[in-house]
Every structure is written in structure tokens, then in C-alpha cells.
C-alpha positions in Angstrom: -10.5 71.3 79.8 -12.6 69.4 77.6 -11.8 68.3 74.0 -14.8 68.1 71.5 -15.0 66.3 68.6 -17.8 64.8 66.6 -20.2 63.0 69.0 -17.1 62.6 71.3 -15.9 64.6 74.6 -12.5 64.2 76.0 -12.4 65.4 79.7 -9.1 65.9 80.6 -10.2 66.9 84.4 -11.7 64.0 84.9 -9.7 61.4 82.2 -13.0 60.5 80.8 -13.3 59.6 77.0 -17.2 59.9 76.5 -19.3 59.1 72.7 -22.9 60.9 74.0 -23.2 59.8 77.2 -21.5 56.5 77.2 -18.5 56.1 78.9 -15.7 54.9 76.7 -13.3 53.1 79.0 -9.7 53.5 77.6 -6.0 52.8 79.1 -3.9 55.1 80.4 -1.6 54.9 78.0 -4.7 55.0 75.1 -5.8 57.7 76.9 -2.6 60.1 77.0 -2.0 58.9 73.8 -5.4 60.2 71.9 -4.5 63.5 74.3 -1.4 64.2 72.8 -2.6 64.1 69.9 -5.5 66.0 69.8 -3.4 69.1 71.4 -0.7 68.5 68.6 -3.2 68.7 65.8 -1.9 71.4 63.5 1.2 69.2 63.0 2.8 65.8 62.6 3.3 63.9 65.3 6.4 61.6 65.1 7.0 58.2 66.7 10.0 59.9 68.4 7.5 62.5 69.9 4.9 60.1 71.0 7.6 58.0 72.8 8.9 61.3 74.9 5.5 62.3 75.7 3.7 59.0 76.0 6.5 56.9 77.2 8.5 59.2 79.0 11.2 57.9 76.5 11.7 54.8 77.1 12.3 52.1 74.4 9.2 50.5 73.0 8.6 48.0 70.1 6.9 49.1 66.9 4.3 46.3 68.1 3.6 47.8 71.1 3.2 51.5 69.8 0.7 50.1 66.8 -1.3 48.3 69.2 -1.7 51.4 71.2 -2.7 53.6 68.4 -5.2 51.1 67.3 -6.7 50.8 70.9 -7.2 54.9 70.6 -8.7 54.4 66.9 -11.1 52.0 68.3 -12.2 53.9 71.2 -13.1 56.7 68.7 -15.1 54.6 66.2 -11.8 54.5 63.5 -10.0 52.4 62.2 -6.4 52.2 60.2 -8.0 52.0 56.8 -10.8 54.6 57.7 -8.5 57.1 59.2 -11.5 59.7 59.9 -9.8 60.8 62.8 -6.5 59.9 63.0 -4.2 59.9 60.1 -1.0 57.6 59.4 1.4 60.1 57.3 3.9 57.3 55.7 7.3 58.2 57.1 6.7 60.8 59.0 4.3 60.0 62.0 0.6 60.7 63.0 -2.2 63.8 63.0 -5.4 63.8 64.8 -7.4 65.6 61.7 -10.5 65.7 63.1 -12.4 69.6 64.2 -11.9 69.8 67.7 -13.9 72.4 69.8 -12.1 73.5 73.2 -14.2 74.0 75.9 -13.9 74.6 79.9 -15.3 71.9 81.7 -18.2 73.2 84.1 -18.3 73.5 87.7 -21.7 71.8 88.0 -24.1 70.3 85.4 -27.8 69.2 86.5 -28.2 65.8 85.3 -29.9 65.6 81.9 -29.6 69.5 81.6 -27.5 70.9 78.5 -27.1 74.7 77.9 -29.0 75.8 74.8 -26.4 77.9 73.6 -23.8 75.1 73.7 -24.3 73.6 70.2 -21.0 71.6 70.6 -22.0 70.0 74.0 -25.7 69.4 72.8 -24.0 67.2 69.7 -21.7 65.1 72.6 -24.8 64.1 74.4 -26.6 62.7 70.8 -26.0 59.4 69.6 -23.1 59.1 66.7 -23.9 59.9 62.8 -25.2 57.0 60.8 -25.2 54.9 64.2 -27.6 52.1 63.8 -28.6 48.7 65.3 -29.6 45.9 63.4 -32.2 44.2 65.5 -32.8 40.7 65.4 -35.3 39.9 62.0 -38.3 37.8 63.2 -39.1 34.1 61.3 -42.9 34.4 60.5 -42.5 31.0 58.8 -44.3 28.1 60.5 -40.8 26.1 60.0 -38.2 26.7 62.9 -35.4 25.1 61.1 -35.7 28.5 59.2 -33.9 30.3 62.3 -30.8 29.9 61.2 -31.7 31.7 57.7 -33.5 34.5 59.2 -30.1 35.0 62.2 -27.8 34.8 59.1 -29.7 37.5 57.4 -29.5 40.0 60.7 -25.9 39.0 60.9 -25.0 39.5 57.0 -26.5 43.0 57.4 -24.8 43.8 60.3 -21.1 43.6 58.8 -22.3 44.7 55.4 -23.6 48.3 57.3 -20.3 48.8 58.6 -18.9 49.3 55.6 -20.8 52.3 54.9 -18.4 55.1 55.5 -18.4 56.6 58.9 -21.1 54.6 60.4 -21.2 53.1 64.0 -23.1 49.9 63.8 -23.7 47.9 67.0 -22.1 44.1 67.4 -24.5 41.5 66.2 -24.2 40.3 69.6 -25.6 43.2 71.6 -28.3 43.0 69.0 -29.1 39.8 69.6 -30.0 40.5 73.7 -33.1 41.9 72.0 -34.0 38.8 70.4 -37.4 37.7 71.4 -38.2 40.6 73.6 -41.0 43.6 73.1 -38.6 46.3 73.6 -39.5 50.1 72.6 -37.5 50.9 69.9 -36.4 54.5 71.6 -35.5 52.9 74.8 -33.3 50.8 72.6 -31.7 53.6 71.0 -31.3 55.1 74.3 -29.6 52.0 76.0 -27.3 51.7 73.0 -26.8 55.3 72.3 -28.0 55.3 68.5 -29.9 57.4 66.1 -31.5 54.5 63.9 -32.9 51.4 64.0 -33.6 48.6 61.5 -36.2 46.0 62.4 -37.6 43.2 59.8 -38.9 39.8 59.6 -38.8 36.8 56.8 -41.8 34.8 55.9 -41.8 31.8 53.4 -45.1 31.5 51.5 -44.9 28.0 49.3 -41.7 28.3 47.2 -40.8 32.1 47.9 -39.4 34.1 50.9 -41.0 37.7 51.8 -38.1 39.4 53.3 -40.1 43.4 55.0 -37.6 45.6 56.5 -38.0 48.7 58.2 -35.8 51.6 59.2 -36.7 53.8 62.2 -35.5 56.5 64.0 -34.6 55.4 67.5 -34.5 58.9 69.2 -38.3 59.9 68.0 -39.8 56.2 67.3 -40.5 57.7 63.8 -40.8 55.2 60.4 -38.5 56.5 57.8 -38.5 53.8 55.5 -40.1 50.8 55.0 -39.7 47.7 52.0 -40.3 44.4 50.9 -38.3 42.1 49.1 -39.3 39.0 47.8 -37.2 36.3 46.3 -37.8 32.6 44.9 -36.6 29.3 47.5 -34.0 28.2 45.7 -30.7 28.7 47.0 -31.0 30.1 50.7 -27.3 31.2 51.0 -27.3 32.8 47.5 -30.9 34.8 48.0 -29.4 35.9 51.6 -26.5 37.5 50.0 -29.0 38.9 47.3 -31.5 40.5 50.1 -28.7 41.7 51.9 -27.0 43.6 49.3 -30.5 45.2 48.0 -31.0 46.4 51.5 -27.6 47.6 52.2 -27.0 49.5 49.2 -31.2 50.7 49.5 -30.2 51.6 53.3 -27.1 53.6 52.3 -29.3 56.2 50.4 -31.8 56.3 53.2 -29.3 56.9 56.0 -27.9 59.8 53.7 -31.4 61.1 53.2 -32.1 61.1 57.5 -28.7 62.9 58.0 -29.3 65.1 55.3 -32.4 66.1 57.1 -31.2 66.2 60.5 -28.2 68.7 59.0 -30.4 71.1 57.5 -32.1 71.8 60.7 -28.7 72.3 62.3 -27.8 75.9 63.3 -24.0 75.3 63.3 -23.2 72.7 60.7 -20.2 71.1 60.7 -18.2 69.2 58.1 -19.7 66.1 58.4 -23.2 68.1 58.2 -22.5 69.9 54.7 -21.1 66.2 53.5 -24.4 64.6 53.6 -26.2 67.2 52.3 -23.8 67.4 49.4 -24.1 63.7 49.0 -28.3 64.4 49.4 -27.9 66.9 46.3 -25.9 64.7 44.5 -28.9 61.9 44.9 -31.7 64.7 42.9 -29.8 64.1 39.8 -26.7 64.2 37.4 -28.0 67.9 35.9 -25.8 70.9 36.0 -27.8 72.6 38.9 -27.5 69.5 40.8 -24.3 68.9 40.6 -23.1 72.5 41.1 -25.6 72.4 44.7 -23.5 69.2 45.6 -20.0 70.6 44.6 -20.7 73.8 46.9 -21.7 71.6 50.0 -18.7 69.4 49.4 -16.3 72.4 49.2 -17.8 74.0 52.6 -17.2 70.9 54.2 -13.6 70.8 53.0 -13.5 74.2 54.3 -13.8 73.3 57.6 -12.2 69.9 57.7 -9.7 69.6 54.7 -8.4 66.4 55.2 -12.7 65.3 55.2 -11.8 61.9 53.5 -15.8 61.5 51.9 -15.8 65.0 51.3 -12.5 65.0 48.9 -13.5 61.6 47.6 -17.0 63.1 46.3 -15.7 66.6 45.3 -13.8 64.3 42.9 -17.0 62.2 41.9 -18.6 65.6 41.0 -15.8 66.6 38.6 -15.6 63.3 36.8 -19.4 63.3 36.4 -18.8 66.9 34.6 -16.0 65.3 32.8 -17.8 62.4 31.5 -21.4 62.8 30.8 -21.0 66.2 28.5 -22.4 68.5 30.5 -19.5 71.2 29.8 -17.2 72.5 27.2 -14.3 71.8 28.9 -14.5 68.1 30.4 -10.6 67.6 30.2 -10.5 70.0 33.1 -12.4 68.5 35.0 -11.4 64.9 34.7 -7.8 66.2 36.1 -9.4 67.7 38.8 -10.6 64.8 40.0 -7.9 62.7 39.1 -5.9 65.0 41.6 -8.8 65.6 44.4 -9.3 61.5 44.5 -5.7 60.3 43.8 -5.2 62.9 47.4 -7.9 61.4 49.5 -6.2 57.9 48.3 -3.3 59.1 49.6 -5.0 60.1 53.2 -7.1 56.7 53.1 -5.7 53.8 50.8 -9.1 51.3 51.7 -11.9 53.9 50.8 -13.7 52.3 48.5 -15.4 55.1 47.0 -12.3 56.7 46.2 -11.2 53.6 44.2 -14.5 53.6 42.5 -14.4 57.1 41.4 -10.4 56.8 40.1 -11.9 54.3 38.2 -14.1 56.4 36.4 -11.5 58.7 35.7 -9.2 56.2 34.4 -11.4 54.2 32.1 -13.2 57.3 30.5 -9.5 58.7 29.7 -8.6 55.0 28.3 -6.4 53.9 30.7 -9.1 50.8 31.0 -6.7 48.4 32.1 -5.8 50.1 35.4 -9.4 51.2 35.9 -10.7 47.7 35.9 -8.2 46.8 38.7 -9.3 49.8 40.5 -13.2 48.6 39.7 -12.3 45.4 41.3 -10.4 46.5 44.5 -13.3 48.9 44.9 -15.5 45.5 44.9 -13.2 43.8 47.1 -13.5 46.8 49.7 -17.3 46.9 49.3 -19.3 43.8 47.9 -22.4 46.0 47.1 -20.6 48.7 45.1 -23.0 48.0 42.1 -21.8 51.3 40.4 -17.8 49.5 40.6 -20.2 46.6 38.1 -21.6 49.4 35.8 -18.1 50.8 35.5 -16.6 47.4 34.1 -19.3 47.4 31.6 -17.8 51.0 30.6 -14.7 49.4 30.4 -15.6 46.9 28.0 -17.3 49.4 25.9 -14.2 51.1 25.5 -12.0 47.8 24.7 -14.3 47.0 21.8 -16.1 44.4 23.7 -19.7 45.8 23.8 -21.2 43.0 23.2 -20.1 42.2 27.1 -21.4 45.0 28.5 -24.9 44.1 29.3 -23.9 40.8 31.6 -22.4 43.3 34.0 -25.4 46.1 34.1 -27.3 43.1 34.6 -24.9 42.2 37.7 -25.3 45.7 39.2 -29.2 45.1 38.2 -29.3 42.6 40.3 -27.5 43.8 43.3 -30.0 46.8 43.5 -33.1 46.4 41.0 -34.3 50.0 42.2 -31.3 51.6 43.0 -31.4 55.6 42.6 -28.3 55.1 40.3 -30.0 52.6 37.9 -31.0 54.9 35.1 -27.4 55.9 34.5 -26.6 51.9 34.6 -29.6 51.7 32.2 -27.9 54.4 29.6 -24.8 52.3 29.7 -26.4 49.2 28.6 -28.0 51.2 25.7 -24.8 53.1 24.7 -23.2 49.5 24.2 -26.3 48.0 22.1 -25.1 51.4 19.9 -21.8 50.7 19.8 -22.6 47.3 18.1 -25.8 48.6 15.7 -28.2 46.7 17.6 -30.5 49.8 17.5 -33.3 48.3 18.6 -32.4 46.6 21.5 -30.7 50.2 22.6 -34.2 52.2 22.3 -35.7 49.1 24.7 -32.3 50.1 27.3 -32.9 53.9 26.6 -36.6 53.8 27.2 -36.4 51.7 30.5 -33.6 54.3 31.8 -36.0 57.2 31.0 -39.0 55.7 32.8 -36.7 55.2 35.7 -35.5 58.9 35.2 -37.1 61.2 32.9 -34.7 64.0 34.0 -31.4 62.2 32.8 -30.8 64.0 29.8 -28.4 61.8 28.0 -31.0 59.1 27.8 -33.1 61.2 26.1 -30.3 62.3 23.3 -29.2 58.5 23.2 -32.7 57.6 22.6 -33.3 60.0 20.0 -30.2 59.0 18.3 -31.6 55.3 18.3 -35.0 56.0 16.8 -33.3 58.1 14.0 -30.8 55.0 13.4 -34.0 52.7 13.3 -35.6 55.5 10.7 -38.4 56.6 13.5 -37.6 60.4 12.6 -40.9 62.0 14.4 -40.1 60.0 17.7 -36.5 60.6 17.4 -37.2 64.3 17.4 -39.7 64.4 20.3 -36.9 62.2 22.2 -34.1 65.0 21.0 -36.5 68.3 22.3 -36.9 66.1 25.9 -33.2 66.3 26.1 -32.4 69.9 25.1 -35.4 70.9 27.7 -33.6 69.1 30.6 -30.1 70.8 29.2 -30.7 73.5 26.5 -26.7 73.6 26.4 -26.0 70.3 25.0 -24.8 70.5 21.5 -22.9 67.5 19.3 -19.7 69.4 19.8 -19.2 68.1 23.4 -19.4 64.7 21.9 -16.9 65.6 19.5 -15.2 67.4 21.7 -14.6 64.5 23.6 -11.3 62.7 22.7 -11.8 59.4 21.9 -9.5 56.8 21.3 -9.9 53.1 22.0 -10.6 50.1 19.9 -11.9 50.7 16.2 -15.5 49.2 17.0 -15.8 52.1 19.8 -14.6 54.8 17.9 -16.9 53.8 14.9 -19.4 53.5 17.9 -19.4 56.7 18.6 -19.6 58.0 15.4 -23.0 56.3 15.1 -24.3 57.9 18.1 -23.0 61.3 16.1 -25.0 60.8 13.5 -28.2 59.2 15.0 -28.5 62.6 17.1 -27.3 65.0 13.6 -30.4 63.4 11.7 -32.7 63.6 15.2 -32.1 67.3 15.1 -29.9 67.9 18.0 -27.8 71.3 17.4 -24.4 70.9 16.2 -23.0 74.1 18.4 
């Protein structure tokens, strides 16, 4: 019998675990433990169950059981923090939550041949999703002493990319065996069984450093994305952190694009395929249409795998967006749904950075600011590149009546990722903070910057209209208001008033200024 899940095959006849074509070394008890969990995946398996099945009832210490459980998780690319496949149920036991297909082992399989009608088998021989190797960056500078900096960028990127949920990143020591060698990236992909390779170079030009990076499909050799990062040669270590953060943040988005395109070509998408398509829909823009599309993909993923942490946390993210972006007449219902879903996600995966961030959004925007800020800090501790958390700290300052401090948090997010796909939203937060403190001219500048970054975000246009109206620039304000209504015809001032506004007096007064500006600009009352 073969059990197929994600890109793994557990073969009970051969007592082998494979990821694609790679044989995973497993100790006998680790194999038995994994097999027992998979065969009993419909229920929670207790500690006594495991001791009876794997150790024949012998007395085994908790430490020994934990060691074997960690080994089983490690063999399938899971961890105690992620719990993507093996979930710990506090005070109850363990459960294998991955989607499993059972197949009889074929009697003979010609080398390199896979039956065309066996989609699961085809997946089992392909590289894992989000599998990537960061190849050693090349030092193009004339100074060989800068090799340590170049190697540091490579190593830091390897560490940071491993924080992307569901990623499989080849270790730095393995990647460095290719240093200085001219090897076709497709050969590297076959040898390491990865889908993607990241290449790069570092060059010093006078007092500046230039870092070039490119993402390559290791199965085809096609270039998927390339970019250049220029920084002043001042503080090498700080610069390394900033460059790595920018690349890792951008690469996260690019990998979602690549994986969603693969998923769109898949005849029988599974939960992970649908999750990536949902992420891609989210990245298209924060409009009712795209949010509905994203939610549908996430819900389809959860229908296949109810415990898919990524799909569950991102469903909560969609609900929170509907609750805080004035896209509906019933925001509280969406915020309640978001909180319910994200708390369930965190119960299943306590160290999921994005889930902590989403909970922060819900808490801050329902005026539980201190708890929300703590969740932001927790998210940043788990993922230092999560620039969105810096923006939410700025939102928290607005609620606290400290809007003058918000701009510094937005600038930190933009420092980490100046060309981020979410930068327009961060600029909207900075602009709104300026409205709260009656710095209307500065607010207009921030709103204009946001519109330049993304013209399809309605709130930017309505905010811009309010700022211009309060500055007495009525004609321009009316044009901005019409632009917002063209994007969201159902928007009314009543939606803003419908949100229960509480917090510091300056925050409440600022909301009233926003409403007043929209009235003057001609936004309908509703």
C-alpha cells in the first residue's frame, strides 16, 4: 500500500518514505509512528495509543516520544511550530491532518514513467511546492574581502525564506557546494528536487552597493522575476538586513504568483493549490470583487482540508478586510467571523505569524488596542520581515490618539519594503493619521502617493477627496470623490458612520473631520 500526501509517498511494502524522487531516511520507529498516524488520520491518537502500537506497550519517557514525534515531523517537512501535517491536540494527543490518497503499489513501473491518469503519482515525483535553493551570490566587486558580506546575504536569505509558511528551503551548506561552479540550474533542480532557484550578485560601485537577484523556475530554466537593489555603502550589517528583508518580502509575492499559475493548470487542484489561487486573488486588489474571489478559493481549500492553517488564517484576513475597509454595511459581522476563524487557526498553529497579524487587525479595529499591539509584536518576533505589522502599529497609534507617531511606523514598513504590493495601504494609513491631527496638506500628499502606487483602492480616493475639501480645493475634491465612486459605487458616508467609533477624543474628532470632508466633496450620505 502507498499513502500519498502533498509531495510525499509512504510505501508500506518497501517501508520507504519518498519526497518526489528523493528517498527520506527514517528510523524504523519513526516510520511506524508516521504510518500509525496516517492510518488513523480520522481521529485523535492518544499517547497510550502510540505506545501500544509503536512500542508494544513498553514504558517510554515523554522525552523519547517527543524525539520520535519531532523526527516524524522533520521527515515530512513539518515542525512543532507549523504543524502543517501532524497536529498536536493539547491534553488529547496527535492527529495527522494532511489530505491523503491511498493507492496500491504498482507491480512494475518503468524507470522515469508515470501513468498519465495517476495525478497523485505525478505529484509525488515532482518537486515540493515552494521548494527553493538560494545559490551562493556572486561577488562582482574587485575587493575579495567583501566575500563575507556576499555570503552573509546568501545565508540570511536562506534563513528568512524558510519562514515563509509551507516553504522547503535547501540548507546553506548544501547550497554552497555549488559556489564557483558553472552548473545548469535545471540540473541543480533535479539534483536537489526543488522547483525554484534564486541567483544573485553583489557589486560595489564607489560608495554604493548594487544587488541583482533573479528567481528561476528550476524545472524549465525560465526566468520568473528579476530586480535590482541599490544601497549606500554605510553600515554593511544594517544594509544586509534591509536588502535581505526587501528581497524576502518581494520573493514571497513572486512565489505566490508562480505557484498560483501552476495551480491554475492543475486538473485536480488540492487544498494547497486553491490556497495559492486565493492569495493571488487577494494580491489583485482590495475590492469587493477580488476579496469575494479570494474567499471562495480559501473556502474551497478548507472544504478539502478543514485544518489547512494558511487557508483558515487567510479566510479570516478576508473577513477582517471586509470589516475595516468600509466595503460593507455590516462590518461587525465580518469582524466577528474573522476573530472566530483566526482564533481557531492559532489554536491549531500557535506560532503562525500571519494569523497573529490578522488577530492584531481585529483587536485594534475593535478598540482592544493594547492586546492588538502585543499581537503585532508577536508577529514580528516570528517574522521580522512582516512589514504589515509595522503599519498596524501605526493604526494602533491612531486609535490611541497618538496619530503624530503613526508616520514613523509607516516609514519603517516602507523601509523594509518600499515597493511592496501593500504599500498603497500603508500610505493610506499615514494619510489618515494626518487628517486626524488636521495636517490636511500633508494628508493630501500621502493620499496622492498612495493613489500613484495603486489607483484601484477606493479608500484612497475618498480620503484624498476629504483632504482636498478641507483645504478648500472643492473642484479637485469632487473629482477625487467621483473616482472613488467609480471603483466602489455602493460606498456611502453611512458606512463610515456605521462603524462604532470609540477611543481617544482626538481619534473620534478626526473621524468626524473625515466625514465632514467627504460631505463637502459630494460623497453620498446613503
